[in-house]
DSSP file (Angstrom, degrees, kcal/mol; ACC not computed):
  #  RESIDUE AA STRUCTURE BP1 BP2  ACC     N-H-->O    O-->H-N    N-H-->O    O-->H-N    TCO  KAPPA ALPHA  PHI   PSI    X-CA   Y-CA   Z-CA
    1    1 A M              0   0    0      0, 0.0     2,-0.5     0, 0.0     0, 0.0   0.000 360.0 360.0 360.0 142.4    0.0    0.0    0.0
    2    2 A L        -     0   0    0      1,-0.0     2,-0.3     2,-0.0     0, 0.0  -0.685 360.0-127.5 -84.4 124.6    1.2    3.5   -0.8
    3    3 A E        -     0   0    0     -2,-0.5    -1,-0.0     1,-0.1     0, 0.0  -0.581  19.5-170.2 -72.7 127.7    1.8    5.8    2.1
    4    4 A K        +     0   0    0     -2,-0.3    -1,-0.1     2,-0.0     2,-0.1   0.622  51.8 105.0 -93.2 -14.9    0.0    9.2    1.6
    5    5 A R        -     0   0    0      1,-0.1    -2,-0.0     2,-0.0     3,-0.0  -0.381  53.7-159.8 -71.0 144.9    1.6   11.0    4.5
    6    6 A R  S    S+     0   0    0     -2,-0.1     2,-0.3     1,-0.1    -1,-0.1   0.621  74.9  51.4 -92.9 -15.6    4.3   13.6    3.7
    7    7 A F  S    S-     0   0    0     29,-0.0     2,-0.2     0, 0.0    -1,-0.1  -0.927  87.9-108.0-127.8 147.4    5.8   13.6    7.3
    8    8 A V        -     0   0    0     -2,-0.3    29,-0.4    -3,-0.0     2,-0.4  -0.529  37.1-144.3 -69.3 133.6    7.0   10.9    9.6
    9    9 A R        -     0   0    0     -2,-0.2     2,-0.5    27,-0.1    27,-0.2  -0.823   7.2-154.5-104.0 142.4    4.6   10.4   12.5
   10   10 A L  E     -A   35   0A   0     25,-2.7    25,-1.6    -2,-0.4     2,-1.0  -0.966  16.7-134.9-115.9 123.0    5.6    9.6   16.1
   11   11 A D  E     +A   34   0A   0     -2,-0.5     2,-0.3    23,-0.2    23,-0.3  -0.650  55.5 136.2 -74.1 106.1    3.1    7.8   18.3
   12   12 A V        -     0   0    0     -2,-1.0     2,-0.8    21,-0.5    -2,-0.1  -0.996  57.3-120.1-156.3 146.0    3.6    9.9   21.4
   13   13 A R        +     0   0    0     -2,-0.3     2,-0.4    18,-0.1    20,-0.1  -0.824  35.8 172.2 -95.0 118.5    1.5   11.6   24.1
   14   14 A V        -     0   0    0     -2,-0.8    18,-1.6    18,-0.1    46,-0.1  -0.993  34.3-118.9-123.4 128.7    2.0   15.3   24.1
   15   15 A N  E     -CB  31  59A   0     44,-0.6    44,-2.6    -2,-0.4     2,-0.4  -0.387  35.3-169.1 -65.7 142.0   -0.2   17.6   26.3
   16   16 A V  E     -CB  30  58A   0     14,-2.6    14,-3.0    42,-0.2     2,-0.4  -0.999  17.7-160.9-138.1 136.1   -2.2   20.1   24.2
   17   17 A E  E     +CB  29  57A   0     40,-2.3    40,-2.3    -2,-0.4     2,-0.3  -0.930  26.7 172.8-108.5 141.8   -4.2   23.1   25.1
   18   18 A Y  E     -CB  28  56A   0     10,-2.2    10,-2.9    -2,-0.4     2,-0.3  -0.996  22.2-168.2-149.2 156.1   -6.6   24.3   22.5
   19   19 A E  E     -CB  27  55A   0     36,-1.7    36,-2.6    -2,-0.3     2,-0.5  -0.983  33.9-109.3-136.7 150.9   -9.5   26.6   21.8
   20   20 A I  E >   -CB  23  54A   0      3,-0.6     3,-2.1     6,-0.6    34,-0.2  -0.724  23.5-140.3 -81.3 123.1  -11.9   26.8   18.9
   21   21 A V  T 3  S+     0   0    0     32,-2.1    -1,-0.2    -2,-0.5    33,-0.1   0.839 102.6  49.8 -54.8 -39.9  -11.0   29.8   16.8
   22   22 A Q  T 3  S+     0   0    0     31,-0.4    -1,-0.3     1,-0.3    32,-0.1   0.616 124.5  29.5 -77.0 -13.4  -14.7   30.7   16.2
   23   23 A A  E X   +C   20   0A   0     -3,-2.1     3,-1.4     3,-0.1    -3,-0.6  -0.487  69.6 164.6-143.3  67.9  -15.5   30.4   20.0
   24   24 A P  E 3   +     0   0A   0      0, 0.0    -3,-0.1     0, 0.0    -2,-0.1   0.499  58.7  84.2 -72.3  -3.4  -12.2   31.4   21.8
   25   25 A E  E 3  S+     0   0A   0     -5,-0.1     2,-0.5     1,-0.0    -6,-0.0   0.695  83.7  66.7 -71.0 -17.3  -13.9   31.9   25.2
   26   26 A A  E <   -     0   0A   0     -3,-1.4    -6,-0.6    -6,-0.2     2,-0.4  -0.906  67.5-166.2-109.8 127.8  -13.6   28.2   26.0
   27   27 A K  E     -C   19   0A   0     -2,-0.5     2,-0.3    -8,-0.1    -8,-0.2  -0.919   6.7-167.5-114.3 143.7  -10.2   26.5   26.5
   28   28 A F  E     -C   18   0A   0    -10,-2.9   -10,-2.2    -2,-0.4     2,-0.4  -0.817  11.7-145.7-124.0 159.7   -9.7   22.8   26.5
   29   29 A K  E     +C   17   0A   0     -2,-0.3     2,-0.2   -12,-0.2   -12,-0.2  -0.979  34.6 133.4-126.0 141.8   -6.9   20.4   27.5
   30   30 A S  E     -C   16   0A   0    -14,-3.0   -14,-2.6    -2,-0.4     2,-0.3  -0.806  38.0-118.0-157.2-161.2   -6.2   17.1   25.8
   31   31 A F  E     -C   15   0A   0     12,-0.4    12,-2.0   -16,-0.3   -16,-0.2  -0.980  23.6-104.4-154.3 163.4   -3.3   15.1   24.4
   32   32 A T  E     - D   0  42A   0    -18,-1.6    10,-0.3    -2,-0.3   -18,-0.1  -0.492   4.7-158.8 -92.6 156.1   -2.1   13.7   21.2
   33   33 A K  E    S-     0   0A   0      8,-3.3   -21,-0.5     1,-0.4     2,-0.3   0.713  86.2  -7.6 -91.4 -38.8   -2.1   10.2   19.8
   34   34 A N  E     -AD  11  41A   0      7,-1.1     7,-1.7   -23,-0.3    -1,-0.4  -0.958  64.9-149.5-153.0 172.7    0.7   11.0   17.4
   35   35 A L  E     +AD  10  40A   0    -25,-1.6   -25,-2.7    -2,-0.3     2,-0.3  -0.998  17.8 160.5-148.8 142.1    2.6   14.0   16.2
   36   36 A S  E >   - D   0  39A   0      3,-2.2     3,-0.5    -2,-0.3   -27,-0.1  -0.918  54.1 -95.5-149.3 175.1    4.3   15.1   13.0
   37   37 A Q  T 3  S+     0   0    0    -29,-0.4     3,-0.1    -2,-0.3    70,-0.1   0.751 123.5  49.7 -63.5 -24.0    5.5   18.3   11.3
   38   38 A G  T 3  S-     0   0    0      1,-0.2    58,-2.4   -30,-0.1     2,-0.3   0.610 123.9 -58.9 -94.9 -11.4    2.3   18.4    9.4
   39   39 A G  E <   -DE  36  95A   0     -3,-0.5    -3,-2.2    56,-0.3     2,-0.3  -0.991  49.4 -96.1 162.5-167.4   -0.2   17.9   12.2
   40   40 A I  E     -DE  35  94A   0     54,-2.3    54,-3.2    -2,-0.3     2,-0.6  -0.923  18.3-124.6-141.2 160.7   -1.4   15.8   15.1
   41   41 A C  E     -DE  34  93A   0     -7,-1.7    -8,-3.3    -2,-0.3    -7,-1.1  -0.986  40.6-165.8-106.8 120.4   -4.0   13.2   16.0
   42   42 A L  E     -DE  32  92A   0     50,-2.7    50,-2.9    -2,-0.6     2,-0.4  -0.903  17.7-132.9-117.8 134.8   -5.8   14.7   19.0
   43   43 A F  E     - E   0  91A   0    -12,-2.0   -12,-0.4    -2,-0.4     2,-0.3  -0.715  29.1-171.1 -84.8 134.9   -8.1   13.0   21.4
   44   44 A L  E     - E   0  90A   0     46,-3.4    46,-2.7    -2,-0.4   -14,-0.1  -0.934  29.2-153.3-128.9 147.3  -11.4   15.0   22.1
   45   45 A D  S    S+     0   0    0     -2,-0.3     2,-0.3    44,-0.2    -1,-0.1   0.600  85.9  41.4 -92.2 -11.3  -14.2   14.6   24.6
   46   46 A S  S    S-     0   0    0     44,-0.1     2,-0.2    43,-0.0    -1,-0.1  -0.955  91.4-100.5-136.2 153.9  -16.7   16.4   22.3
   47   47 A F        -     0   0    0     -2,-0.3     2,-0.4    -3,-0.1    -2,-0.0  -0.483  34.6-173.2 -74.5 136.8  -17.4   16.2   18.6
   48   48 A L        -     0   0    0     -2,-0.2     3,-0.1     4,-0.0     2,-0.0  -0.983  27.0-109.9-128.2 143.9  -16.1   19.0   16.5
   49   49 A K    >   -     0   0    0     -2,-0.4     3,-1.8     1,-0.1    24,-0.2  -0.342  38.2 -93.3 -74.5 153.6  -17.0   19.4   12.8
   50   50 A K  T 3  S+     0   0    0      1,-0.2    24,-0.2    24,-0.1    -1,-0.1  -0.335 113.5  29.9 -57.5 144.3  -14.5   18.8   10.0
   51   51 A D  T 3  S+     0   0    0     22,-3.5    -1,-0.2     1,-0.3     2,-0.2   0.435  82.8 145.9  78.8   1.9  -12.8   22.1    8.9
   52   52 A T    <   -     0   0    0     -3,-1.8    21,-2.2    21,-0.1     2,-0.4  -0.522  45.2-134.2 -68.7 134.3  -13.1   23.5   12.5
   53   53 A L  E     - F   0  72A   0     -2,-0.2   -32,-2.1    19,-0.2   -31,-0.4  -0.776  22.0-167.6 -94.8 136.5  -10.0   25.7   13.2
   54   54 A L  E     -BF  20  71A   0     17,-2.9    17,-2.8    -2,-0.4     2,-0.6  -0.977  21.2-139.1-126.0 136.2   -8.2   25.3   16.5
   55   55 A D  E     -BF  19  70A   0    -36,-2.6   -36,-1.7    -2,-0.4     2,-0.3  -0.849  36.3-162.7 -87.3 121.4   -5.6   27.4   18.2
   56   56 A L  E     -BF  18  69A   0     13,-3.4    13,-2.1    -2,-0.6     2,-0.4  -0.814  26.0-167.9-116.5 147.0   -3.1   24.9   19.7
   57   57 A K  E     -BF  17  68A   0    -40,-2.3   -40,-2.3    -2,-0.3     2,-0.5  -0.970  17.6-162.0-127.6 112.2   -0.4   25.0   22.3
   58   58 A L  E     -BF  16  67A   0      9,-2.6     9,-2.7    -2,-0.4     2,-1.3  -0.866  10.1-148.9-102.8 124.5    1.7   21.8   22.2
   59   59 A H  E     -B   15   0A   0    -44,-2.6   -44,-0.6    -2,-0.5     3,-0.1  -0.700  18.1-167.0 -96.5  85.3    3.8   21.1   25.3
   60   60 A I    >   -     0   0    0     -2,-1.3     3,-1.2     5,-0.2   -46,-0.1  -0.524  31.3-103.2 -71.8 134.3    6.8   19.2   23.8
   61   61 A P  T 3  S+     0   0    0      0, 0.0    -1,-0.1     0, 0.0     3,-0.1  -0.261 103.2  19.8 -59.5 146.0    8.9   17.5   26.5
   62   62 A D  T 3  S+     0   0    0      1,-0.2     2,-0.4    -3,-0.1    -2,-0.1   0.688 100.3 108.1  68.9  19.3   12.1   19.3   27.5
   63   63 A R    <   -     0   0    0     -3,-1.2    -1,-0.2     1,-0.1     4,-0.1  -0.994  59.8-152.5-127.6 129.6   10.9   22.6   26.1
   64   64 A S  S    S+     0   0    0     -2,-0.4    -1,-0.1    -3,-0.1    -2,-0.1   0.846  79.7  48.1 -71.2 -34.0   10.0   25.4   28.5
   65   65 A N  S    S-     0   0    0      1,-0.0    -5,-0.2    -6,-0.0     2,-0.1  -0.852  89.2-112.9-109.9 146.4    7.5   27.2   26.2
   66   66 A P        -     0   0    0      0, 0.0     2,-0.3     0, 0.0    -7,-0.2  -0.389  29.0-114.8 -70.7 149.0    4.7   25.5   24.3
   67   67 A L  E     -F   58   0A   0     -9,-2.7    -9,-2.6    -2,-0.1     2,-0.4  -0.665  33.2-145.7 -76.5 137.6    4.7   25.4   20.5
   68   68 A E  E     +F   57   0A   0     -2,-0.3    32,-0.6   -11,-0.2     2,-0.3  -0.908  29.3 148.8-116.6 138.0    1.9   27.4   19.1
   69   69 A A  E     -FG  56  99A   0    -13,-2.1   -13,-3.4    -2,-0.4     2,-0.5  -0.971  40.4-126.2-153.3 164.2    0.0   26.6   15.9
   70   70 A T  E     -FG  55  98A   0     28,-2.4    27,-2.9    -2,-0.3    28,-1.8  -0.979  35.3-174.4-112.2 130.8   -3.4   26.9   14.2
   71   71 A G  E     -FG  54  96A   0    -17,-2.8   -17,-2.9    -2,-0.5     2,-0.4  -0.886  18.8-141.8-127.3 159.9   -4.8   23.6   12.9
   72   72 A K  E     -FG  53  95A   0     23,-2.6    23,-2.7    -2,-0.3     2,-0.5  -0.968  24.5-120.3-122.2 132.6   -7.8   22.5   10.9
   73   73 A I  E     + G   0  94A   0    -21,-2.2   -22,-3.5    -2,-0.4    21,-0.2  -0.619  31.9 174.2 -72.7 123.6   -9.7   19.3   11.6
   74   74 A V  E     +     0   0A   0     19,-2.9     2,-0.3    -2,-0.5    -1,-0.2   0.588  66.2   2.9-107.9 -16.8   -9.5   17.1    8.5
   75   75 A W  E     - G   0  93A   0     18,-1.1    18,-2.0   -26,-0.1    -1,-0.4  -0.962  59.2-166.1-160.1 159.6  -11.2   14.0    9.9
   76   76 A I  E     - G   0  92A   0     -2,-0.3     2,-0.3    16,-0.2    16,-0.2  -0.986   5.0-171.6-150.3 136.7  -12.9   12.9   13.1
   77   77 A E  E     - G   0  91A   0     14,-2.5    14,-2.4    -2,-0.3     2,-0.3  -0.970  17.9-129.9-134.3 147.1  -13.9    9.4   14.4
   78   78 A T  E     + G   0  90A   0     -2,-0.3     2,-0.3    12,-0.2    12,-0.2  -0.690  29.0 169.2 -93.3 145.2  -15.9    8.2   17.4
   79   79 A F  E     - G   0  89A   0     10,-2.6    10,-2.9    -2,-0.3     2,-0.4  -0.986  19.6-147.2-150.9 161.1  -14.7    5.6   19.8
   80   80 A K  E     - G   0  88A   0     -2,-0.3     2,-0.6     8,-0.2     8,-0.1  -0.957   7.4-146.1-126.1 141.3  -15.8    4.2   23.1
   81   81 A I  S    S-     0   0    0      6,-0.6     2,-0.3    -2,-0.4     6,-0.2  -0.953  75.0  -2.1-108.6 118.7  -13.7    2.7   26.0
   82   82 A G  S    S-     0   0    0     -2,-0.6    -2,-0.1     4,-0.1     0, 0.0  -0.809 111.2  -4.2 107.6-148.0  -15.6    0.0   27.7
   83   83 A D  S >  S-     0   0    0     -2,-0.3     3,-1.8     1,-0.1    -2,-0.1  -0.088  79.3 -89.1 -77.5 178.7  -19.1   -1.3   27.0
   84   84 A K  T 3  S+     0   0    0      1,-0.3    -1,-0.1    -4,-0.0    -2,-0.0   0.698 125.8  56.7 -63.4 -20.7  -21.7   -0.1   24.6
   85   85 A D  T 3  S+     0   0    0      2,-0.0    -1,-0.3    -5,-0.0     3,-0.1   0.429  82.5 116.9 -88.9   0.4  -23.1    2.3   27.3
   86   86 A A  S <  S-     0   0    0     -3,-1.8    -4,-0.1     1,-0.1     2,-0.0  -0.265  78.4 -90.1 -69.4 155.2  -19.7    4.0   27.8
   87   87 A K        -     0   0    0     -6,-0.2    -6,-0.6     1,-0.1     2,-0.2  -0.350  44.5-114.1 -65.0 141.3  -19.3    7.7   26.9
   88   88 A E  E     - G   0  80A   0     -8,-0.1     2,-0.3    -3,-0.1    -8,-0.2  -0.545  34.1-174.9 -77.4 145.1  -18.3    8.5   23.4
   89   89 A H  E     - G   0  79A   0    -10,-2.9   -10,-2.6    -2,-0.2     2,-0.3  -0.823  10.9-140.6-129.3 171.6  -14.8   10.0   22.8
   90   90 A F  E     -EG  44  78A   0    -46,-2.7   -46,-3.4    -2,-0.3     2,-0.4  -0.969   9.6-157.1-138.6 148.0  -13.3   11.3   19.6
   91   91 A E  E     -EG  43  77A   0    -14,-2.4   -14,-2.5    -2,-0.3     2,-0.4  -0.995  20.5-166.8-123.6 136.3  -10.0   11.3   17.8
   92   92 A A  E     -EG  42  76A   0    -50,-2.9   -50,-2.7    -2,-0.4     2,-0.6  -0.958  21.6-133.3-127.4 138.6   -9.3   14.0   15.2
   93   93 A G  E     -EG  41  75A   0    -18,-2.0   -19,-2.9    -2,-0.4   -18,-1.1  -0.815  28.4-166.6 -85.6 122.9   -6.7   14.5   12.5
   94   94 A V  E     -EG  40  73A   0    -54,-3.2   -54,-2.3    -2,-0.6     2,-0.4  -0.949   6.2-156.8-120.5 113.8   -5.6   18.0   12.8
   95   95 A E  E     -EG  39  72A   0    -23,-2.7   -23,-2.6    -2,-0.6     2,-0.4  -0.750  24.3-119.7 -91.3 131.0   -3.5   19.6   10.0
   96   96 A F  E     + G   0  71A   0    -58,-2.4   -25,-0.3    -2,-0.4     3,-0.2  -0.554  36.2 170.3 -67.7 125.9   -1.3   22.5   10.9
   97   97 A V  E    S+     0   0A   0    -27,-2.9     2,-0.3    -2,-0.4   -26,-0.2   0.537  73.5  26.5-109.2 -15.6   -2.4   25.5    8.7
   98   98 A D  E    S+ G   0  70A   0    -28,-1.8   -28,-2.4     2,-0.0     2,-0.3  -0.826  75.1 134.6-150.4 105.7   -0.4   28.2   10.5
   99   99 A I  E     - G   0  69A   0     -2,-0.3   -30,-0.1   -30,-0.2     2,-0.0  -0.980  52.0-107.7-152.1 145.6    2.9   27.3   12.4
  100  100 A S     >  -     0   0    0    -32,-0.6     4,-2.4    -2,-0.3     5,-0.2  -0.321  26.4-119.8 -71.6 155.3    6.2   29.0   12.4
  101  101 A D  H  > S+     0   0    0      1,-0.2     4,-2.4     2,-0.2     5,-0.2   0.860 115.0  55.6 -64.1 -34.3    9.1   27.4   10.6
  102  102 A D  H  > S+     0   0    0      2,-0.2     4,-1.8     1,-0.2    -1,-0.2   0.899 109.2  45.0 -64.3 -39.6   11.0   27.3   13.9
  103  103 A D  H  > S+     0   0    0      2,-0.2     4,-2.1     1,-0.2    -2,-0.2   0.898 112.4  51.8 -69.1 -39.8    8.2   25.4   15.6
  104  104 A K  H  X S+     0   0    0     -4,-2.4     4,-2.0     1,-0.2    -2,-0.2   0.895 111.4  47.5 -63.2 -42.1    7.9   23.1   12.7
  105  105 A N  H  X S+     0   0    0     -4,-2.4     4,-2.5     2,-0.2    -1,-0.2   0.846 108.1  55.8 -67.2 -34.5   11.6   22.4   12.9
  106  106 A M  H  X S+     0   0    0     -4,-1.8     4,-2.3     2,-0.2    -2,-0.2   0.903 106.9  50.3 -63.8 -41.6   11.4   21.8   16.6
  107  107 A I  H  X S+     0   0    0     -4,-2.1     4,-3.2     1,-0.2     5,-0.2   0.930 110.3  49.6 -61.6 -46.7    8.8   19.2   16.0
  108  108 A A  H  X S+     0   0    0     -4,-2.0     4,-2.6     1,-0.2     5,-0.3   0.921 110.0  50.1 -60.9 -43.8   11.0   17.5   13.5
  109  109 A K  H  X S+     0   0    0     -4,-2.5     4,-2.2     1,-0.2    -1,-0.2   0.920 113.7  46.6 -58.8 -44.0   14.0   17.5   15.8
  110  110 A Y  H  X S+     0   0    0     -4,-2.3     4,-2.5     2,-0.2     5,-0.2   0.954 113.4  47.4 -66.4 -48.2   11.8   16.0   18.5
  111  111 A V  H  X S+     0   0    0     -4,-3.2     4,-2.2     1,-0.2    -2,-0.2   0.925 117.8  40.8 -55.7 -50.4   10.2   13.3   16.3
  112  112 A F  H  X S+     0   0    0     -4,-2.6     4,-2.0    -5,-0.2    -1,-0.2   0.813 112.3  56.7 -74.6 -28.8   13.5   12.2   14.8
  113  113 A G  H  X S+     0   0    0     -4,-2.2     4,-1.2    -5,-0.3    -2,-0.2   0.935 111.3  42.2 -64.3 -45.4   15.3   12.4   18.2
  114  114 A V  H >X S+     0   0    0     -4,-2.5     4,-0.9     1,-0.2     3,-0.5   0.922 113.7  52.5 -67.1 -43.1   12.8   10.0   19.8
  115  115 A L  H >< S+     0   0    0     -4,-2.2     3,-0.6     1,-0.2    -1,-0.2   0.869 106.1  54.7 -62.9 -36.6   12.8    7.7   16.8
  116  116 A R  H 3< S+     0   0    0     -4,-2.0    -1,-0.2     1,-0.2    -2,-0.2   0.819 107.0  51.2 -65.9 -29.4   16.7    7.6   16.9
  117  117 A L  H <<        0   0    0     -4,-1.2    -1,-0.2    -3,-0.5    -2,-0.2   0.662 360.0 360.0 -79.9 -16.3   16.5    6.4   20.5
  118  118 A E    <<        0   0    0     -4,-0.9    -1,-0.2    -3,-0.6    -2,-0.1   0.453 360.0 360.0 -77.0 360.0   14.1    3.6   19.8
C-alpha cells in the first residue's frame, strides 16, 4: 500500500491546550495520539466538525514554552472505552495551517530524536 503522509509520525502523548477559533472563550486540554511536522492526531471529549479551526499549544517534552499553531480538523472518528453504554470520545486528525518554521523544525527534531533512541 502506498503511504500518503508527507511527514514521519511519532506515536507519542504530548499535552495540548486548544481553543476553537470561532469560540475562543472556552479553553480545553487534551493530548495527542501522534505528532508530525504536518499535524497531530488529537483526542477530544466532544465532537467538532470537519474544517473547524483550532488554536493549539503543544507542550513538547524538555521545552520550556509550548509550540503554538493553528490547525484544521481534517477528519474525526468516534470511539468508546468500555461497554456499549460508555461515553463517546473522539480522535481527530488536525493539519497545521499556521505554524512558524522554527516550531515546525522543533517538532521534526523531537520526532527524529525520539525515533533515533528507539
